[in-house]
Residue, then its C-alpha position, 0 to 999 in steps of 0.5 A: m413241847k410234846d413227846l412222840f412215840p413213847i415206849p411203854m414198860l410195865t414195872e411191878t413188884i411181886k413176891p413169890q411164895n417159894d424160895i426160887f433163888y435157892q432152887i435156881t442156884k441149886a440147879r445151876k450148881l448141878r450143871g457144873p462149870d460153863k466154859n462159855n461163862y454164860t448166864s442163861y439156860y434155854d432148856r425146854d424144861a428150864m423151869a420144870n422143877i422150880e417149886g412155885w413156878d406155876e404160881l409165879s408164871e400165872t402172876i407174870h402172865g396176868h401182868c402181861k395180859s394187863y400190859c396188852r390191854a393197856v397198849g391195845i394189843q388184842k391177841k387172846d392166846l398169850r403163851l409164856t416161855a421162860w428161862w433162868n439166868v445166874y450172873g457171876y463175875g465176868n458174866h454179861h449179856c450183849w445187846h439183843a432183842h427177841p424178834s419172834a416174841l410179842l413181849s419180853g421181860t425179866f423177873y428179878v429173883n435176887v439182886p445184890d446191892k450195887s448190882r449192874p443195871i439192865e440197859f435199853k437202847s432207843p429204837i431211834e438210835s440209828l436215825v439220830q446217829a445218821w442225822h448228826f453223829k454225837a450231836f444229841d449225846h446228853t440231850r433228851w435223845e440220849q440213846g440208852v436208859e439204865l434201870y436198876p431193878k431190885t429183888n422181886d421187880l418185874l419188867v415187861w417191854p415190847s420184844w423188839l426193844e434192844h437190851m443188855v446187861p453190862e459185865i458183872q464186876t463183883d464176885p460173887d454177884e449172885r444176881c438171879t433172874i427169870s427172863f421170859n417171852i410172851l408169844 
């Protein structure tokens, strides 16, 4: 048996020099309550006042360059855009992809014990479902993969790969991440 069309994902553990978690949670508290209970902030300067971000972004950028070399992507000018996310009770992030980017990823600033996973959907799901609905559940063609990253883990994947975070069911979760795109 031979697997076809694997999807490469980079996984690394990196340790920032500064307490980025404290800085992000402080920035989140300054914003006050969010009526939509959303996790992310897409401000143009979301990372501007986070001490140590320049160093961490260089490290992330370097890992993204390594990913590109490993899979044969030859783009030279890779630009990183990033934003932070704070998850608490009731927060979730529905299925989505980042179609305007080359790569996407997440750095896990703080992940409490028993935190929810990040889930990835197989890009062949619609094809498998069209072939024969539910026939391939619990087989090698299972349609989702759950990953349980830990604090300081970095994940990088192709931006077209759909992903989500299920609803947080503990209070407070204090799950904090930095999501990013490579353009």
